[in-house]
Every structure is written in structure tokens, then in C-alpha cells.
N, C-alpha and C positions, 0 to 999 in steps of 0.2 A: 729293638722294639717287639714286644709280645705280638703275635699274629691274632688278629680279630678272628673270632669265631665266625663260621658261616652262618647264613640267615637260617638255613635248616636247623642249626644248633639253637639259634637263639627261639626259633619256632617251637622246638621240642621241650625247651625249658622256660616258655615264655611267661609262666606264671612267676619265676624268680627275677623276671623285669619288669613286673608290673606292680605299681601301687594301687591298690583298691582305695577308692576315696567315698567318703560320705560328708562333704563339707558345705553343702548349700544350707542357708540359713533356716529353710522350710523342712530340713530334716529332723524327724522325730524319732523317738525310741523304737517304733517299729521299723524304721529305716536303718537305724544303726544296727539292730539286731539281725536284719538281713545281710548287712555287710559283714559282721563277724560271722555268721553262718557260712558265707561263701568264701570268706577269707580261710577259714579252717578247711573247708571242702577242697579248696584248691591251692592252699598253701601260697597264697601271694605274698611277695617278699616284705611288704609293709601295708599296714592299715592305717589310714589317716581320717581323723575326724575333727571337727571343731573343740576348742579347749575345754567347754562345758561337759562334753561327753567323754573326755580322756579318761577320768578314772574309771568310769563304768566299762569303755572298752579295755583298759588295762586288765581289770578283774576277769573279764570274759576271755581273754586271750593270754591268761598267766600260765597255763599249760602249754602253750604253743611256743616252744622256743625258736622255731624257724620264721615265725612272723614278728617282725619288728613293729613296735608302737611308732607312729609318726605324730608330729605335731605342726600346727601351722603359727607364724607369727607375722604381725602387721597385716592379717589376712582380713579382706580381699584388697583393699585399697593400697595398701604400703605407706599410708599417710601418718600413721602413729609416729610420736617423736622416738628418736633412737633410743632414749632412756627407757620408754614404755616398751619397745621392741625387746630391749635386753631384759627387762623384768619379766615380760612374757616368756622369754626363751629360758630363763633360769627356772621359772616356775612348771615349765613343761618338761625340762630335764629332770628336775626334781620329782616330778610325777612318774617318770619312767620312760619319757621319749627318746627314742634312739636315733631319730633322724628329724630333722627340722626343715620345713619349706618356708622361707621368709619373702614376703613381698618386697621387691625393691620400691622405693619412693618415686614410682615411674612419673608422676605429674611433676615432681621436682626437676626430674631429667627434661621433660618436656618444657619445662620453665627456664631452662639453661642453667640450673644451680648443679653443675657438675660435682663441685667439691662436696656439697652436701650429700648428695646421692652415694659417692664413694666413701665417705666417713661413715655414714649410716651403715653400710654394708661391713665396711672392715671392722667397726666396733662390735658388731653384732655376731660376725664369724669369730672375732677373738674371743668374745665372752663364751662362745659355744665350746672352747676347748676342743676336745677330741670328738665331739659329736658332730657328725656331718651336717652341713648347712647347704641346701639347694636354694639359690636364689631365683625367684620367679620375676621375670623382667616385662610380662606381659607384652611379648613381641608383636604380637597382630595390631597393636594401637600405635606402633613406633615407626617413625620415619627410618629409611635406610641409614641415615647418619646418626639417628639416636639409637638404633639397633647396634650398630658398631660400637658405639659409646658403651652400651649398657654391656655388652658382651666382653669389651676390654677391661672394664672397671670390675666386673664381676671376677673375672679372671685375676686381676691384679690383688682384688680383696681377698682372695683364698676360697671362693666357692667351691664346694664339692662337686656340686652339678649346677648348670645353667638350665632352668626351667622355663618353658614357653609361655605359660599362661596359668593363671588361677582357675580358668573355667567359668568364671562368673561373668565375662564380658560377652557382648553379642558376636563377636568376630571369633570364628574358631582358629584353631592353628592348623594350617594347610601344610602340605608337603612343601610349597614354596617358602613358608615361613622359616621351616626348618632347613631347608635348603641355604638360605641367607643367613640363619645363625651359624650353621656348620662352616660356611665359608668366612665367617668371623672369628669363630673359635679355633679352626684349624686343628682340632684334636687335642687341644691343650687340657680341656676339661670335659667331663661326660656331658650329654645332652639329655634332659628329661623333656619328653613332649607331653603335653596335657591341654586338654581344651577342645571338646567336640571329637574325640577319637572315638570311633563308634564301629570299626570294622578291621578284621584282620588285613585286607588289602592295603588300608591305610597304615597299618602298623608295618607291614612289608615294605612300603615305600619308604617310611621313616628310617628303618632298619638300614636300608641300602645307603641313606644319607648320614649314617653314623650315629643313631640314637641308641642309648644304652638302657634307658628306663622310660616307661610310660606311666602316667597318671590317669587312671580311668574311673568313671562312676560304675556302681554296682553292677546295673543291668548290662552296660557296654561291657564291662569286663568278663562278665559271664559269657556273654555272646562271643567274643573274641576268642576266649579260651576254649570254649567248644568247636569254634571255627578252626582253631590251631590243632586241635586233638584230632579232628578228621583230615586234616592237611598231612599230618605225619602217620596216620593210620592207627592212632590210639583209640580203644574204646571209652 
């Protein structure tokens, strides 16, 4: 097994483990432009926006080969039909998205429709082909039993990452949520933490628990990166 990097290595290259996002329904062009500016300045690994802004973001990142274009499917509720999610996925891939974050049908999981939830994930991931799909499980809303099911199903369905939250819900992703996810995932699939992550201290705690990627809104992403630069002694 490949040795995991030290936390200091992650902190030094934290921009390459952070997805900068502008995915709230209230985000306007001025907010998208701000995300694009900071994505370029800090070279975050992926920039995520809502589908209507995808062509705009693609155009403005076209000369930034190190920054991937991200797209969201079934966002934010996960309640779209499987056919609708596949259509969204295919459209986003055609538009140039290189990573997809798909919301699990978590209300169906809470309603004990486990086979539906698994089939939904599996079909979308299959349709994505070689494009990585991160499955968002909205972990803060799940019971321990539901969380275990969600993690196991996402692993079996072939998720590239399991992501904690959309960031749209009132409950944040805490270190305890990540701890529970890690205990269920057992290193089989990387974890992406998202939803209320606003400090380097939180990032460091989650790195200790095995997180490989972080989804962070624009203002918080900039704040965290500046804290990280000071931590490793960079200007």
C-alpha cells in the first residue's frame, strides 16, 4: 500500500486538494467571476458551479490546464429520477466537466428504498465512464445505520469519492461526521469533506481522519489557503 503523505505535505499543497465552489442558488455572475479569479490565483484542483454557469466557467478557465471543471448532478436534493441524472451527467460531460459530484437519493435511503438508492448511483456512475463521480451522501442528516448503508452502497456502486454534504443543509460537516464516514469506508474510497468547512484547523483535523479532498466556498477557500501558506512559511 502506498504510504500516505504527511499532513504537512497536504498543507503545503492544499490547493491541489481543494475544490472551490460557487453552487448556491443565489450566486450571480459577480460571484462566479470571483470564484474564477481565485481559482486562477491559487490553482485549486477543481472549480464547481451550477450547470447554467458551466459554459461561462469553462470559457474563462480554458487556458488553465491545471484547473479541472466540475459539475453537479441531482443537486441539491438528490431527488431527480435516475434518467434525469444520467441526462444531466451526459450534458455536463459534453460541456467539458472533468469531475462530477452527484447527490445520492438520500430521502429514499431514509425511506428504506435501499435498492433504488443503489441502482440510482450505479447507473449514473456507469454512464459516466471514465469521468470520476463523487457521491454526495448528505451524511449530517443520516442515522448511523443509514450512514453505514450509504457508504457501503457508494463503494459497491463504484464511487470515485464519497462526499459528506452539498453544503445546502443547515447541519455542517463536523469532524465527528467524518470520523463516522471513515470508520465505515475503511480507506476503500477517498473521502471529500464539504459543508461548513471554514478554517485550516478543521481541515487539519479532517486530514488526520483520512480526507483527501475538500469542497469549500470561495471566501472560506481563500481564507484557508492563506492560513495554510502562513503555516508552512510561504508568502
